[in-house]
C-alpha positions, 0 to 999 in steps of 0.5 A: 895432605900437609901444609907447610910455611915456606922459608929460606930453609925449605924453599930450595925443596920447592924451587921446581914447583914455584919456579926460580923467579917466584922462589927467590922472593921467599925470605924477603921482608914482606913476602909469605908463602905456603905449600901443600904436600901429599903423603909422599912428600910431593907438592900439589899446591902452593901460594906466594903473596906480598903484604902491602901498605905496611909502611903507609899506615893504610889498610894492609893488603895481600897481593898474591903473586903465585898460585898453583893448584895441581890437586883440587882436593888441596884447595880448602887446606891451602885457603884455610892456612892462607887465611890464618897466615894473613890474619897474623899480618892483619890483612884487610883485603886480598888481591891477585893478578895471574897470567891468563893461561891454563889456570882452570883449577886455580880460577875455579878455586879462587872463585869458590874461595870468594874472590871476584874474577875478571879478565884484564890487561895486566899492569906489567909491560913485557918488552925486549931489550933490543926493542927499547934500544930502538926507541928514537928519542933514546937514540937522540939523547945522551945520559950526561954527567949527572947520571951514573951507574949504581956501582959508582955510588957508595953504600952510604949514598945508596942508603941515603938515596933510597931513604929520600925516596921512601920518605916521599912514599916512593917504593917502586914495586918493592915496599921492602926496597930499603931492606934489600941487599945491594947485591939484589940490584944489578949494580952495573945496569942500575943508574942514579942521577944527582942534583946539587950533590943529592940523589934525585933519581933512581932507576933500579933493576934486578936480574931474575934467575930466568935471565930477564930484567925487572925494573924495581924502581924508576923515579925522579923528582925536581925540576928536571925529573922527566929529563932525568928519567930519560937520561937514567934509562939511556945510561942503563941501556948503555950498560945492559946492551953489551952484557945481556942478549938482545932478546932479554925480556924486560919487565916494567910494572905500571903499579901506580899512576906515576908509573903508568904516566912514565910508561905511557910516555916512554912506551906508548905502544906497550901493553900488558899480557892478559891476566885474571884479576880479583879481590876478596875482603878479609877479616 
């Protein structure tokens, strides 16, 4: 067996093994990946993770977003290479959160490698576009003139708006938000709000290869932050409903307390799918 680092040049060879939604992350600033192949060139194991806390100055963490193990014999080789790779980024703690489905081999391998393990409700709410559009408080309000689709914002304005959020420690679910190309966002459905000529709210979404919509950043600050959040969501819905099928899956990650508070207010009945979560100290 051989282990390879995933990059933008070889990633296309493994899209079917990783899934398109995972593969598209390879090449992003803080994302890493490795794959194990058998002698015949067939992949038998792979792992993709994101390095976090790079900009905050805190202890760096690795967040494993994908782990597939088809051959148990590949586990040791995979984890040995993983440890080498995260050492380059000075990672102090590894975490994972994986959908609780048929992951018997993966669960066993993670436990053997020293990771804790528990079954919990996941941080990501998965709902449908049509269900969001039926929320009564959205139907009773309007977006207003202070909210516009991202397609109407200049590149300079977008850079300045994102920088303003980043300087306040707000990255959404993407620590590399400032490095993502404009094309990564759905410019028609993503929205922003302004106050006194300055961006004070961002609702940035990404259309995944699978067709789903992932919310990357939803935040606002100022005296009308809560109202601006609702207005941005209303504008996003206005733009999304004509172009996306009603059953389109929408993913919203409750990645911190602020995001949790927002989602509890907007989606009080929302819940995350069961996941296996765990961590391991590194170094």
